[in-house]
All heavy atoms as atom14 arrays in JSON, in Angstrom:
{
  "sequence": "MEAAIDHSVPLPAITASLFARFSSRQDDSPQMKMIAALRSQFGGHAVEKK",
  "atom14_mask": [
    [1, 1, 1, 1, 1, 1, 1, 1, 0, 0, 0, 0, 0, 0],
    [1, 1, 1, 1, 1, 1, 1, 1, 1, 0, 0, 0, 0, 0],
    [1, 1, 1, 1, 1, 0, 0, 0, 0, 0, 0, 0, 0, 0],
    [1, 1, 1, 1, 1, 0, 0, 0, 0, 0, 0, 0, 0, 0],
    [1, 1, 1, 1, 1, 1, 1, 1, 0, 0, 0, 0, 0, 0],
    [1, 1, 1, 1, 1, 1, 1, 1, 0, 0, 0, 0, 0, 0],
    [1, 1, 1, 1, 1, 1, 1, 1, 1, 1, 0, 0, 0, 0],
    [1, 1, 1, 1, 1, 1, 0, 0, 0, 0, 0, 0, 0, 0],
    [1, 1, 1, 1, 1, 1, 1, 0, 0, 0, 0, 0, 0, 0],
    [1, 1, 1, 1, 1, 1, 1, 0, 0, 0, 0, 0, 0, 0],
    [1, 1, 1, 1, 1, 1, 1, 1, 0, 0, 0, 0, 0, 0],
    [1, 1, 1, 1, 1, 1, 1, 0, 0, 0, 0, 0, 0, 0],
    [1, 1, 1, 1, 1, 0, 0, 0, 0, 0, 0, 0, 0, 0],
    [1, 1, 1, 1, 1, 1, 1, 1, 0, 0, 0, 0, 0, 0],
    [1, 1, 1, 1, 1, 1, 1, 0, 0, 0, 0, 0, 0, 0],
    [1, 1, 1, 1, 1, 0, 0, 0, 0, 0, 0, 0, 0, 0],
    [1, 1, 1, 1, 1, 1, 0, 0, 0, 0, 0, 0, 0, 0],
    [1, 1, 1, 1, 1, 1, 1, 1, 0, 0, 0, 0, 0, 0],
    [1, 1, 1, 1, 1, 1, 1, 1, 1, 1, 1, 0, 0, 0],
    [1, 1, 1, 1, 1, 0, 0, 0, 0, 0, 0, 0, 0, 0],
    [1, 1, 1, 1, 1, 1, 1, 1, 1, 1, 1, 0, 0, 0],
    [1, 1, 1, 1, 1, 1, 1, 1, 1, 1, 1, 0, 0, 0],
    [1, 1, 1, 1, 1, 1, 0, 0, 0, 0, 0, 0, 0, 0],
    [1, 1, 1, 1, 1, 1, 0, 0, 0, 0, 0, 0, 0, 0],
    [1, 1, 1, 1, 1, 1, 1, 1, 1, 1, 1, 0, 0, 0],
    [1, 1, 1, 1, 1, 1, 1, 1, 1, 0, 0, 0, 0, 0],
    [1, 1, 1, 1, 1, 1, 1, 1, 0, 0, 0, 0, 0, 0],
    [1, 1, 1, 1, 1, 1, 1, 1, 0, 0, 0, 0, 0, 0],
    [1, 1, 1, 1, 1, 1, 0, 0, 0, 0, 0, 0, 0, 0],
    [1, 1, 1, 1, 1, 1, 1, 0, 0, 0, 0, 0, 0, 0],
    [1, 1, 1, 1, 1, 1, 1, 1, 1, 0, 0, 0, 0, 0],
    [1, 1, 1, 1, 1, 1, 1, 1, 0, 0, 0, 0, 0, 0],
    [1, 1, 1, 1, 1, 1, 1, 1, 1, 0, 0, 0, 0, 0],
    [1, 1, 1, 1, 1, 1, 1, 1, 0, 0, 0, 0, 0, 0],
    [1, 1, 1, 1, 1, 1, 1, 1, 0, 0, 0, 0, 0, 0],
    [1, 1, 1, 1, 1, 0, 0, 0, 0, 0, 0, 0, 0, 0],
    [1, 1, 1, 1, 1, 0, 0, 0, 0, 0, 0, 0, 0, 0],
    [1, 1, 1, 1, 1, 1, 1, 1, 0, 0, 0, 0, 0, 0],
    [1, 1, 1, 1, 1, 1, 1, 1, 1, 1, 1, 0, 0, 0],
    [1, 1, 1, 1, 1, 1, 0, 0, 0, 0, 0, 0, 0, 0],
    [1, 1, 1, 1, 1, 1, 1, 1, 1, 0, 0, 0, 0, 0],
    [1, 1, 1, 1, 1, 1, 1, 1, 1, 1, 1, 0, 0, 0],
    [1, 1, 1, 1, 0, 0, 0, 0, 0, 0, 0, 0, 0, 0],
    [1, 1, 1, 1, 0, 0, 0, 0, 0, 0, 0, 0, 0, 0],
    [1, 1, 1, 1, 1, 1, 1, 1, 1, 1, 0, 0, 0, 0],
    [1, 1, 1, 1, 1, 0, 0, 0, 0, 0, 0, 0, 0, 0],
    [1, 1, 1, 1, 1, 1, 1, 0, 0, 0, 0, 0, 0, 0],
    [1, 1, 1, 1, 1, 1, 1, 1, 1, 0, 0, 0, 0, 0],
    [1, 1, 1, 1, 1, 1, 1, 1, 1, 0, 0, 0, 0, 0],
    [1, 1, 1, 1, 1, 1, 1, 1, 1, 0, 0, 0, 0, 0]
  ],
  "atom14_positions": [
    [[-9.35, 68.11, 72.02], [-9.19, 69.35, 72.72], [-10.2, 69.44, 73.87], [-9.85, 69.91, 74.94], [-9.37, 70.5, 71.74], [-8.72, 71.77, 72.18], [-8.55, 72.96, 70.86], [-10.04, 73.87, 71.06], [0.0, 0.0, 0.0], [0.0, 0.0, 0.0], [0.0, 0.0, 0.0], [0.0, 0.0, 0.0], [0.0, 0.0, 0.0], [0.0, 0.0, 0.0]],
    [[-11.4, 68.96, 73.62], [-12.42, 68.99, 74.68], [-12.01, 68.1, 75.86], [-12.22, 68.46, 77.01], [-13.77, 68.56, 74.12], [-14.38, 69.58, 73.18], [-15.68, 69.1, 72.58], [-16.23, 68.06, 73.02], [-16.17, 69.79, 71.66], [0.0, 0.0, 0.0], [0.0, 0.0, 0.0], [0.0, 0.0, 0.0], [0.0, 0.0, 0.0], [0.0, 0.0, 0.0]],
    [[-11.41, 66.96, 75.56], [-10.96, 66.06, 76.63], [-9.85, 66.73, 77.44], [-9.81, 66.59, 78.66], [-10.47, 64.75, 76.05], [0.0, 0.0, 0.0], [0.0, 0.0, 0.0], [0.0, 0.0, 0.0], [0.0, 0.0, 0.0], [0.0, 0.0, 0.0], [0.0, 0.0, 0.0], [0.0, 0.0, 0.0], [0.0, 0.0, 0.0], [0.0, 0.0, 0.0]],
    [[-8.97, 67.45, 76.77], [-7.89, 68.14, 77.48], [-8.46, 69.21, 78.4], [-8.0, 69.38, 79.53], [-6.93, 68.77, 76.49], [0.0, 0.0, 0.0], [0.0, 0.0, 0.0], [0.0, 0.0, 0.0], [0.0, 0.0, 0.0], [0.0, 0.0, 0.0], [0.0, 0.0, 0.0], [0.0, 0.0, 0.0], [0.0, 0.0, 0.0], [0.0, 0.0, 0.0]],
    [[-9.47, 69.92, 77.95], [-10.13, 70.92, 78.79], [-10.77, 70.26, 79.99], [-10.64, 70.73, 81.12], [-11.16, 71.72, 77.97], [-10.45, 72.58, 76.93], [-12.03, 72.58, 78.89], [-11.38, 73.21, 75.92], [0.0, 0.0, 0.0], [0.0, 0.0, 0.0], [0.0, 0.0, 0.0], [0.0, 0.0, 0.0], [0.0, 0.0, 0.0], [0.0, 0.0, 0.0]],
    [[-11.45, 69.13, 79.76], [-12.1, 68.4, 80.86], [-11.1, 67.95, 81.91], [-11.43, 67.9, 83.1], [-12.86, 67.19, 80.31], [-14.06, 67.57, 79.47], [-14.53, 68.73, 79.59], [-14.54, 66.72, 78.7], [0.0, 0.0, 0.0], [0.0, 0.0, 0.0], [0.0, 0.0, 0.0], [0.0, 0.0, 0.0], [0.0, 0.0, 0.0], [0.0, 0.0, 0.0]],
    [[-9.88, 67.62, 81.49], [-8.86, 67.11, 82.42], [-7.82, 68.17, 82.79], [-6.8, 67.84, 83.39], [-8.17, 65.89, 81.81], [-9.1, 64.74, 81.61], [-9.58, 63.96, 82.65], [-9.66, 64.23, 80.49], [-10.38, 63.03, 82.17], [-10.45, 63.17, 80.86], [0.0, 0.0, 0.0], [0.0, 0.0, 0.0], [0.0, 0.0, 0.0], [0.0, 0.0, 0.0]],
    [[-8.07, 69.41, 82.42], [-7.17, 70.54, 82.74], [-5.75, 70.33, 82.24], [-4.77, 70.59, 82.93], [-7.16, 70.81, 84.25], [-8.46, 71.12, 84.7], [0.0, 0.0, 0.0], [0.0, 0.0, 0.0], [0.0, 0.0, 0.0], [0.0, 0.0, 0.0], [0.0, 0.0, 0.0], [0.0, 0.0, 0.0], [0.0, 0.0, 0.0], [0.0, 0.0, 0.0]],
    [[-5.64, 69.83, 81.02], [-4.33, 69.61, 80.4], [-4.15, 70.62, 79.28], [-4.97, 70.69, 78.37], [-4.23, 68.17, 79.81], [-2.91, 67.96, 79.11], [-4.44, 67.15, 80.9], [0.0, 0.0, 0.0], [0.0, 0.0, 0.0], [0.0, 0.0, 0.0], [0.0, 0.0, 0.0], [0.0, 0.0, 0.0], [0.0, 0.0, 0.0], [0.0, 0.0, 0.0]],
    [[-3.09, 71.43, 79.34], [-2.88, 72.43, 78.28], [-2.41, 71.78, 76.98], [-1.6, 70.86, 76.98], [-1.78, 73.33, 78.85], [-1.05, 72.47, 79.82], [-2.06, 71.51, 80.37], [0.0, 0.0, 0.0], [0.0, 0.0, 0.0], [0.0, 0.0, 0.0], [0.0, 0.0, 0.0], [0.0, 0.0, 0.0], [0.0, 0.0, 0.0], [0.0, 0.0, 0.0]],
    [[-2.97, 72.26, 75.87], [-2.57, 71.78, 74.53], [-2.35, 73.0, 73.63], [-3.06, 73.18, 72.65], [-3.66, 70.89, 73.94], [-3.87, 69.53, 74.55], [-5.04, 68.82, 73.92], [-2.62, 68.69, 74.38], [0.0, 0.0, 0.0], [0.0, 0.0, 0.0], [0.0, 0.0, 0.0], [0.0, 0.0, 0.0], [0.0, 0.0, 0.0], [0.0, 0.0, 0.0]],
    [[-1.36, 73.82, 73.93], [-1.21, 75.06, 73.16], [-0.93, 74.84, 71.68], [-1.43, 75.59, 70.85], [-0.05, 75.77, 73.85], [0.68, 74.71, 74.57], [-0.34, 73.68, 74.95], [0.0, 0.0, 0.0], [0.0, 0.0, 0.0], [0.0, 0.0, 0.0], [0.0, 0.0, 0.0], [0.0, 0.0, 0.0], [0.0, 0.0, 0.0], [0.0, 0.0, 0.0]],
    [[-0.16, 73.83, 71.31], [0.17, 73.62, 69.9], [-1.06, 73.19, 69.11], [-1.31, 73.69, 68.01], [1.28, 72.59, 69.76], [0.0, 0.0, 0.0], [0.0, 0.0, 0.0], [0.0, 0.0, 0.0], [0.0, 0.0, 0.0], [0.0, 0.0, 0.0], [0.0, 0.0, 0.0], [0.0, 0.0, 0.0], [0.0, 0.0, 0.0], [0.0, 0.0, 0.0]],
    [[-1.83, 72.28, 69.66], [-3.03, 71.8, 68.97], [-4.07, 72.92, 68.9], [-4.71, 73.12, 67.86], [-3.6, 70.55, 69.66], [-2.61, 69.39, 69.49], [-4.97, 70.2, 69.1], [-3.0, 68.14, 70.23], [0.0, 0.0, 0.0], [0.0, 0.0, 0.0], [0.0, 0.0, 0.0], [0.0, 0.0, 0.0], [0.0, 0.0, 0.0], [0.0, 0.0, 0.0]],
    [[-4.23, 73.66, 69.98], [-5.19, 74.75, 70.0], [-4.79, 75.83, 69.0], [-5.63, 76.32, 68.24], [-5.28, 75.35, 71.41], [-5.61, 74.31, 72.34], [-6.33, 76.43, 71.48], [0.0, 0.0, 0.0], [0.0, 0.0, 0.0], [0.0, 0.0, 0.0], [0.0, 0.0, 0.0], [0.0, 0.0, 0.0], [0.0, 0.0, 0.0], [0.0, 0.0, 0.0]],
    [[-3.52, 76.18, 68.95], [-3.04, 77.2, 68.01], [-3.25, 76.74, 66.57], [-3.65, 77.54, 65.71], [-1.57, 77.5, 68.26], [0.0, 0.0, 0.0], [0.0, 0.0, 0.0], [0.0, 0.0, 0.0], [0.0, 0.0, 0.0], [0.0, 0.0, 0.0], [0.0, 0.0, 0.0], [0.0, 0.0, 0.0], [0.0, 0.0, 0.0], [0.0, 0.0, 0.0]],
    [[-3.0, 75.47, 66.29], [-3.18, 74.98, 64.92], [-4.66, 74.97, 64.54], [-5.0, 75.25, 63.38], [-2.59, 73.58, 64.76], [-3.28, 72.64, 65.54], [0.0, 0.0, 0.0], [0.0, 0.0, 0.0], [0.0, 0.0, 0.0], [0.0, 0.0, 0.0], [0.0, 0.0, 0.0], [0.0, 0.0, 0.0], [0.0, 0.0, 0.0], [0.0, 0.0, 0.0]],
    [[-5.53, 74.68, 65.48], [-6.96, 74.71, 65.2], [-7.42, 76.13, 64.87], [-8.14, 76.35, 63.9], [-7.74, 74.17, 66.4], [-9.27, 74.15, 66.26], [-9.69, 73.23, 65.12], [-9.9, 73.73, 67.55], [0.0, 0.0, 0.0], [0.0, 0.0, 0.0], [0.0, 0.0, 0.0], [0.0, 0.0, 0.0], [0.0, 0.0, 0.0], [0.0, 0.0, 0.0]],
    [[-6.97, 77.11, 65.66], [-7.35, 78.5, 65.4], [-6.74, 78.99, 64.09], [-7.36, 79.78, 63.37], [-6.96, 79.4, 66.56], [-7.82, 79.19, 67.78], [-7.25, 79.08, 69.03], [-9.2, 79.07, 67.68], [-8.03, 78.88, 70.16], [-9.99, 78.86, 68.78], [-9.42, 78.77, 70.03], [0.0, 0.0, 0.0], [0.0, 0.0, 0.0], [0.0, 0.0, 0.0]],
    [[-5.54, 78.53, 63.74], [-4.95, 78.9, 62.45], [-5.78, 78.34, 61.3], [-5.97, 79.0, 60.29], [-3.52, 78.39, 62.37], [0.0, 0.0, 0.0], [0.0, 0.0, 0.0], [0.0, 0.0, 0.0], [0.0, 0.0, 0.0], [0.0, 0.0, 0.0], [0.0, 0.0, 0.0], [0.0, 0.0, 0.0], [0.0, 0.0, 0.0], [0.0, 0.0, 0.0]],
    [[-6.29, 77.15, 61.49], [-7.15, 76.56, 60.45], [-8.44, 77.36, 60.29], [-8.89, 77.61, 59.17], [-7.47, 75.12, 60.82], [-8.26, 74.41, 59.77], [-8.42, 72.96, 60.08], [-9.23, 72.35, 59.05], [-9.41, 71.07, 58.94], [-8.83, 70.26, 59.78], [-10.16, 70.58, 57.99], [0.0, 0.0, 0.0], [0.0, 0.0, 0.0], [0.0, 0.0, 0.0]],
    [[-9.05, 77.76, 61.39], [-10.25, 78.6, 61.31], [-9.94, 79.9, 60.59], [-10.71, 80.37, 59.75], [-10.81, 78.91, 62.7], [-11.41, 77.72, 63.4], [-11.44, 77.69, 64.79], [-11.94, 76.65, 62.72], [-11.99, 76.61, 65.46], [-12.5, 75.57, 63.37], [-12.52, 75.55, 64.75], [0.0, 0.0, 0.0], [0.0, 0.0, 0.0], [0.0, 0.0, 0.0]],
    [[-8.8, 80.49, 60.92], [-8.41, 81.76, 60.33], [-8.17, 81.61, 58.83], [-8.51, 82.5, 58.05], [-7.16, 82.28, 61.02], [-6.75, 83.48, 60.46], [0.0, 0.0, 0.0], [0.0, 0.0, 0.0], [0.0, 0.0, 0.0], [0.0, 0.0, 0.0], [0.0, 0.0, 0.0], [0.0, 0.0, 0.0], [0.0, 0.0, 0.0], [0.0, 0.0, 0.0]],
    [[-7.6, 80.49, 58.41], [-7.29, 80.29, 57.0], [-8.54, 80.1, 56.15], [-8.5, 80.26, 54.94], [-6.37, 79.08, 56.82], [-7.05, 77.87, 57.05], [0.0, 0.0, 0.0], [0.0, 0.0, 0.0], [0.0, 0.0, 0.0], [0.0, 0.0, 0.0], [0.0, 0.0, 0.0], [0.0, 0.0, 0.0], [0.0, 0.0, 0.0], [0.0, 0.0, 0.0]],
    [[-9.66, 79.8, 56.76], [-10.91, 79.63, 56.02], [-11.53, 80.97, 55.61], [-12.38, 81.0, 54.74], [-11.93, 78.87, 56.87], [-11.57, 77.43, 57.08], [-12.62, 76.77, 57.91], [-12.27, 75.38, 58.18], [-12.95, 74.61, 58.99], [-13.99, 75.08, 59.64], [-12.59, 73.36, 59.18], [0.0, 0.0, 0.0], [0.0, 0.0, 0.0], [0.0, 0.0, 0.0]],
    [[-11.09, 82.05, 56.24], [-11.64, 83.36, 55.93], [-11.05, 83.85, 54.61], [-9.86, 83.67, 54.35], [-11.32, 84.36, 57.04], [-11.93, 83.98, 58.36], [-11.48, 84.91, 59.48], [-10.63, 85.76, 59.29], [-12.05, 84.74, 60.64], [0.0, 0.0, 0.0], [0.0, 0.0, 0.0], [0.0, 0.0, 0.0], [0.0, 0.0, 0.0], [0.0, 0.0, 0.0]],
    [[-11.87, 84.49, 53.79], [-11.42, 84.96, 52.49], [-10.35, 86.04, 52.6], [-9.35, 86.02, 51.9], [-12.59, 85.5, 51.67], [-13.52, 84.39, 51.23], [-13.07, 83.23, 51.12], [-14.7, 84.69, 50.97], [0.0, 0.0, 0.0], [0.0, 0.0, 0.0], [0.0, 0.0, 0.0], [0.0, 0.0, 0.0], [0.0, 0.0, 0.0], [0.0, 0.0, 0.0]],
    [[-10.54, 87.01, 53.45], [-9.62, 88.14, 53.57], [-8.92, 88.16, 54.93], [-8.85, 89.2, 55.57], [-10.36, 89.46, 53.34], [-10.75, 89.64, 51.89], [-10.07, 89.07, 51.03], [-11.73, 90.35, 51.62], [0.0, 0.0, 0.0], [0.0, 0.0, 0.0], [0.0, 0.0, 0.0], [0.0, 0.0, 0.0], [0.0, 0.0, 0.0], [0.0, 0.0, 0.0]],
    [[-8.38, 87.03, 55.33], [-7.7, 86.93, 56.61], [-6.37, 87.68, 56.56], [-5.52, 87.38, 55.7], [-7.46, 85.46, 56.95], [-6.56, 85.35, 58.02], [0.0, 0.0, 0.0], [0.0, 0.0, 0.0], [0.0, 0.0, 0.0], [0.0, 0.0, 0.0], [0.0, 0.0, 0.0], [0.0, 0.0, 0.0], [0.0, 0.0, 0.0], [0.0, 0.0, 0.0]],
    [[-6.14, 88.63, 57.46], [-4.85, 89.33, 57.48], [-3.67, 88.37, 57.7], [-2.61, 88.55, 57.11], [-4.97, 90.31, 58.64], [-6.43, 90.46, 58.87], [-7.06, 89.16, 58.45], [0.0, 0.0, 0.0], [0.0, 0.0, 0.0], [0.0, 0.0, 0.0], [0.0, 0.0, 0.0], [0.0, 0.0, 0.0], [0.0, 0.0, 0.0], [0.0, 0.0, 0.0]],
    [[-3.88, 87.34, 58.51], [-2.81, 86.38, 58.77], [-2.44, 85.64, 57.49], [-1.26, 85.44, 57.2], [-3.23, 85.37, 59.84], [-3.42, 85.95, 61.21], [-4.86, 86.39, 61.44], [-5.67, 86.46, 60.53], [-5.19, 86.72, 62.67], [0.0, 0.0, 0.0], [0.0, 0.0, 0.0], [0.0, 0.0, 0.0], [0.0, 0.0, 0.0], [0.0, 0.0, 0.0]],
    [[-3.44, 85.22, 56.72], [-3.15, 84.47, 55.51], [-2.54, 85.36, 54.44], [-1.73, 84.9, 53.64], [-4.42, 83.78, 55.0], [-4.93, 82.69, 55.94], [-3.67, 81.54, 56.56], [-3.2, 80.71, 55.06], [0.0, 0.0, 0.0], [0.0, 0.0, 0.0], [0.0, 0.0, 0.0], [0.0, 0.0, 0.0], [0.0, 0.0, 0.0], [0.0, 0.0, 0.0]],
    [[-2.89, 86.64, 54.42], [-2.25, 87.57, 53.49], [-0.76, 87.7, 53.82], [0.08, 87.74, 52.93], [-2.92, 88.94, 53.54], [-4.28, 88.95, 52.87], [-4.87, 90.33, 52.92], [-6.23, 90.36, 52.26], [-6.83, 91.69, 52.29], [0.0, 0.0, 0.0], [0.0, 0.0, 0.0], [0.0, 0.0, 0.0], [0.0, 0.0, 0.0], [0.0, 0.0, 0.0]],
    [[-0.44, 87.74, 55.11], [0.95, 87.83, 55.53], [1.71, 86.56, 55.14], [2.83, 86.63, 54.62], [1.06, 88.05, 57.03], [2.49, 88.19, 57.51], [2.67, 88.2, 59.29], [2.28, 86.5, 59.67], [0.0, 0.0, 0.0], [0.0, 0.0, 0.0], [0.0, 0.0, 0.0], [0.0, 0.0, 0.0], [0.0, 0.0, 0.0], [0.0, 0.0, 0.0]],
    [[1.12, 85.41, 55.37], [1.76, 84.14, 55.02], [1.98, 84.06, 53.51], [3.03, 83.62, 53.04], [0.94, 82.95, 55.54], [1.02, 82.9, 57.06], [1.41, 81.64, 54.93], [0.08, 81.92, 57.71], [0.0, 0.0, 0.0], [0.0, 0.0, 0.0], [0.0, 0.0, 0.0], [0.0, 0.0, 0.0], [0.0, 0.0, 0.0], [0.0, 0.0, 0.0]],
    [[0.99, 84.5, 52.74], [1.13, 84.48, 51.28], [2.26, 85.4, 50.83], [3.04, 85.06, 49.93], [-0.18, 84.9, 50.63], [0.0, 0.0, 0.0], [0.0, 0.0, 0.0], [0.0, 0.0, 0.0], [0.0, 0.0, 0.0], [0.0, 0.0, 0.0], [0.0, 0.0, 0.0], [0.0, 0.0, 0.0], [0.0, 0.0, 0.0], [0.0, 0.0, 0.0]],
    [[2.39, 86.56, 51.47], [3.46, 87.48, 51.12], [4.82, 86.87, 51.46], [5.77, 86.97, 50.67], [3.27, 88.8, 51.85], [0.0, 0.0, 0.0], [0.0, 0.0, 0.0], [0.0, 0.0, 0.0], [0.0, 0.0, 0.0], [0.0, 0.0, 0.0], [0.0, 0.0, 0.0], [0.0, 0.0, 0.0], [0.0, 0.0, 0.0], [0.0, 0.0, 0.0]],
    [[4.93, 86.23, 52.61], [6.18, 85.58, 52.99], [6.5, 84.42, 52.06], [7.65, 84.21, 51.66], [6.11, 85.08, 54.44], [6.14, 86.17, 55.51], [5.85, 85.55, 56.88], [7.46, 86.89, 55.52], [0.0, 0.0, 0.0], [0.0, 0.0, 0.0], [0.0, 0.0, 0.0], [0.0, 0.0, 0.0], [0.0, 0.0, 0.0], [0.0, 0.0, 0.0]],
    [[5.49, 83.66, 51.69], [5.68, 82.52, 50.8], [6.23, 83.0, 49.46], [7.14, 82.41, 48.9], [4.35, 81.79, 50.61], [4.45, 80.54, 49.76], [3.11, 79.88, 49.59], [2.56, 79.47, 50.85], [1.29, 79.66, 51.21], [0.45, 80.26, 50.4], [0.85, 79.23, 52.37], [0.0, 0.0, 0.0], [0.0, 0.0, 0.0], [0.0, 0.0, 0.0]],
    [[5.67, 84.08, 48.97], [6.13, 84.65, 47.71], [7.56, 85.17, 47.84], [8.38, 85.0, 46.94], [5.2, 85.78, 47.28], [5.67, 86.4, 46.11], [0.0, 0.0, 0.0], [0.0, 0.0, 0.0], [0.0, 0.0, 0.0], [0.0, 0.0, 0.0], [0.0, 0.0, 0.0], [0.0, 0.0, 0.0], [0.0, 0.0, 0.0], [0.0, 0.0, 0.0]],
    [[7.88, 85.8, 48.95], [9.21, 86.38, 49.18], [10.3, 85.31, 49.23], [11.4, 85.53, 48.77], [9.19, 87.18, 50.48], [10.47, 87.9, 50.78], [10.73, 89.07, 49.85], [9.81, 89.65, 49.31], [11.98, 89.4, 49.68], [0.0, 0.0, 0.0], [0.0, 0.0, 0.0], [0.0, 0.0, 0.0], [0.0, 0.0, 0.0], [0.0, 0.0, 0.0]],
    [[9.98, 84.15, 49.8], [11.0, 83.12, 50.01], [10.93, 81.98, 48.99], [11.26, 80.86, 49.3], [10.9, 82.57, 51.44], [11.29, 83.58, 52.47], [10.32, 84.21, 53.24], [12.6, 83.94, 52.65], [10.67, 85.16, 54.19], [12.97, 84.89, 53.59], [12.01, 85.5, 54.37], [0.0, 0.0, 0.0], [0.0, 0.0, 0.0], [0.0, 0.0, 0.0]],
    [[10.46, 82.29, 47.79], [10.52, 81.32, 46.7], [9.4, 80.31, 46.66], [9.48, 79.32, 45.95], [0.0, 0.0, 0.0], [0.0, 0.0, 0.0], [0.0, 0.0, 0.0], [0.0, 0.0, 0.0], [0.0, 0.0, 0.0], [0.0, 0.0, 0.0], [0.0, 0.0, 0.0], [0.0, 0.0, 0.0], [0.0, 0.0, 0.0], [0.0, 0.0, 0.0]],
    [[8.34, 80.55, 47.39], [7.21, 79.63, 47.36], [6.36, 79.8, 46.12], [6.67, 80.6, 45.23], [0.0, 0.0, 0.0], [0.0, 0.0, 0.0], [0.0, 0.0, 0.0], [0.0, 0.0, 0.0], [0.0, 0.0, 0.0], [0.0, 0.0, 0.0], [0.0, 0.0, 0.0], [0.0, 0.0, 0.0], [0.0, 0.0, 0.0], [0.0, 0.0, 0.0]],
    [[5.31, 79.07, 46.03], [4.43, 79.15, 44.88], [3.56, 80.41, 44.95], [3.32, 80.94, 46.02], [3.56, 77.91, 44.76], [2.66, 77.69, 45.95], [3.12, 77.13, 47.12], [1.36, 77.98, 46.15], [2.11, 77.06, 47.99], [1.05, 77.58, 47.42], [0.0, 0.0, 0.0], [0.0, 0.0, 0.0], [0.0, 0.0, 0.0], [0.0, 0.0, 0.0]],
    [[3.09, 80.83, 43.82], [2.25, 82.03, 43.74], [0.87, 81.74, 44.33], [0.4, 80.61, 44.33], [2.1, 82.46, 42.29], [0.0, 0.0, 0.0], [0.0, 0.0, 0.0], [0.0, 0.0, 0.0], [0.0, 0.0, 0.0], [0.0, 0.0, 0.0], [0.0, 0.0, 0.0], [0.0, 0.0, 0.0], [0.0, 0.0, 0.0], [0.0, 0.0, 0.0]],
    [[0.25, 82.78, 44.84], [-1.08, 82.66, 45.39], [-2.09, 82.86, 44.28], [-2.02, 83.84, 43.54], [-1.31, 83.7, 46.51], [-2.74, 83.63, 47.02], [-0.32, 83.48, 47.62], [0.0, 0.0, 0.0], [0.0, 0.0, 0.0], [0.0, 0.0, 0.0], [0.0, 0.0, 0.0], [0.0, 0.0, 0.0], [0.0, 0.0, 0.0], [0.0, 0.0, 0.0]],
    [[-3.0, 81.92, 44.12], [-4.02, 82.01, 43.08], [-5.32, 82.5, 43.68], [-5.74, 82.02, 44.72], [-4.24, 80.64, 42.43], [-3.01, 80.11, 41.74], [-3.24, 78.74, 41.14], [-4.42, 78.3, 41.06], [-2.26, 78.1, 40.77], [0.0, 0.0, 0.0], [0.0, 0.0, 0.0], [0.0, 0.0, 0.0], [0.0, 0.0, 0.0], [0.0, 0.0, 0.0]],
    [[-5.95, 83.46, 43.02], [-7.25, 83.95, 43.47], [-8.33, 83.22, 42.71], [-8.2, 82.94, 41.53], [-7.36, 85.45, 43.25], [-6.42, 86.24, 44.13], [-6.7, 87.7, 44.03], [-5.77, 88.44, 44.99], [-6.12, 89.84, 45.1], [0.0, 0.0, 0.0], [0.0, 0.0, 0.0], [0.0, 0.0, 0.0], [0.0, 0.0, 0.0], [0.0, 0.0, 0.0]],
    [[-9.4, 82.91, 43.41], [-10.52, 82.19, 42.79], [-11.42, 83.14, 42.03], [-11.59, 84.24, 42.32], [-11.32, 81.47, 43.85], [-10.54, 80.36, 44.49], [-11.38, 79.65, 45.52], [-10.57, 78.57, 46.19], [-11.32, 77.85, 47.18], [0.0, 0.0, 0.0], [0.0, 0.0, 0.0], [0.0, 0.0, 0.0], [0.0, 0.0, 0.0], [0.0, 0.0, 0.0]]
  ]
}
């Protein structure tokens, strides 16, 4: 990502996935709560709390 910035090349997919990973590390991330709710709604596995 740093090389892309240095060469002015956009990498929206990689950048978005990196920020999603940072967000998923948070314990009470609103985004991850939404994903867990959708996963449960569409037949995914249950979310386990530590």
